[in-house]
C-alpha positions as CSV (number, residue, x, y, z in Angstrom):
1,M,0.0,0.0,0.0
2,N,1.4,3.5,-1.1
3,A,1.2,6.0,1.7
4,Q,0.5,9.4,0.8
5,R,2.8,12.2,2.0
6,I,1.4,15.5,3.5
7,H,3.6,18.3,4.2
8,L,1.9,19.8,7.2
9,E,4.2,22.9,7.2
10,R,2.5,23.9,3.9
11,L,-1.1,23.7,5.5
12,V,-0.4,26.0,8.4
13,G,-2.2,29.2,7.8
14,K,-4.7,27.8,5.5
15,M,-8.5,28.2,6.1
16,V,-10.4,25.1,7.4
17,V,-14.1,24.7,6.8
18,D,-16.4,22.4,8.5
19,S,-18.6,19.5,6.9
20,V,-21.1,22.0,5.6
21,G,-18.7,24.5,4.3
22,K,-18.7,27.0,7.0
23,K,-15.3,28.6,7.8
24,V,-14.0,27.6,11.0
25,G,-10.6,29.3,11.3
26,R,-7.0,29.0,9.9
27,L,-5.0,25.9,10.8
28,E,-2.3,27.3,13.2
29,E,-0.7,24.7,15.3
30,I,-0.4,21.0,15.0
31,I,0.1,19.0,18.2
32,A,1.8,15.6,17.9
33,R,3.3,13.0,20.3
34,R,6.9,12.3,20.5
35,D,6.5,9.4,18.2
36,G,5.1,11.6,15.5
37,A,1.5,10.7,15.8
38,I,-0.8,13.7,15.4
39,E,-3.1,14.2,18.4
40,E,-5.1,17.4,17.3
41,Y,-5.1,20.6,15.3
42,V,-5.5,24.1,16.7
43,L,-7.6,26.6,14.6
44,G,-7.8,30.4,15.1
45,K,-5.7,33.3,16.0
46,E,-5.1,32.1,19.4
47,G,-3.6,29.0,17.9
48,L,-1.0,31.2,16.3
49,W,-0.2,32.8,19.7
50,E,0.1,29.3,21.0
51,R,2.4,28.4,18.3
52,L,4.6,31.3,19.0
53,G,4.6,30.6,22.7
54,V,3.0,33.8,23.9
55,V,-0.7,32.7,24.4
56,G,-0.7,33.9,28.1
57,L,0.8,37.2,27.0
58,S,-1.9,37.8,24.4
59,M,-4.6,37.0,27.0
60,I,-3.0,39.4,29.5
61,F,-2.0,42.4,27.4
62,L,-5.0,42.2,24.8
63,R,-7.6,41.3,27.3
64,R,-8.7,38.4,25.1
65,K,-10.7,35.2,26.0
66,R,-9.3,32.0,24.5
67,K,-11.0,31.3,21.3
68,E,-9.1,28.7,19.5
69,R,-10.5,25.4,18.6
70,H,-8.9,22.1,19.3
71,V,-9.7,19.5,16.7
72,P,-9.0,15.8,17.3
73,W,-7.0,14.2,14.4
74,E,-9.9,12.0,13.5
75,K,-12.2,14.9,13.0
76,M,-10.0,16.5,10.2
77,D,-9.7,15.6,6.5
78,L,-6.4,17.2,5.6
79,G,-6.8,16.5,1.9
80,G,-9.7,19.1,1.6
81,L,-8.8,20.9,4.8
82,R,-12.3,20.2,5.9
83,L,-13.8,19.0,9.4
84,K,-15.6,15.7,9.2
85,C,-18.1,17.3,11.6
86,R,-20.0,20.5,12.0
87,V,-18.2,23.4,13.9
88,E,-21.0,23.2,16.5
89,E,-19.9,19.8,17.6
90,L,-16.4,21.1,18.4
91,E,-17.9,23.9,20.5
92,G,-19.7,21.3,22.4
93,R,-16.4,19.5,23.2
94,A,-14.7,22.7,24.3
95,E,-17.6,23.2,26.8
96,E,-16.9,19.6,28.1
97,K,-13.2,20.3,28.8
98,D,-13.9,23.3,31.0
């Protein structure tokens, strides 16, 4: 079986839509385990701050609430940069984490 290669660095900054085509946010961070397995993707501006390591500072100085969306790897179709679910399902997941 031929494995398809995906260059994740080329996807960072690209817009992601949900299963019905609604814009969700830009892919800003990819979180992986030490063995290379992807755990989740982070979408949105705060994901960019997280990638740069200044997420706490942006919350303090810009008085922002965290709005990034964490997407489990199994809910993302990287081929089309599309969620395999509606964005509302992710928002429900974020509430469960709090």
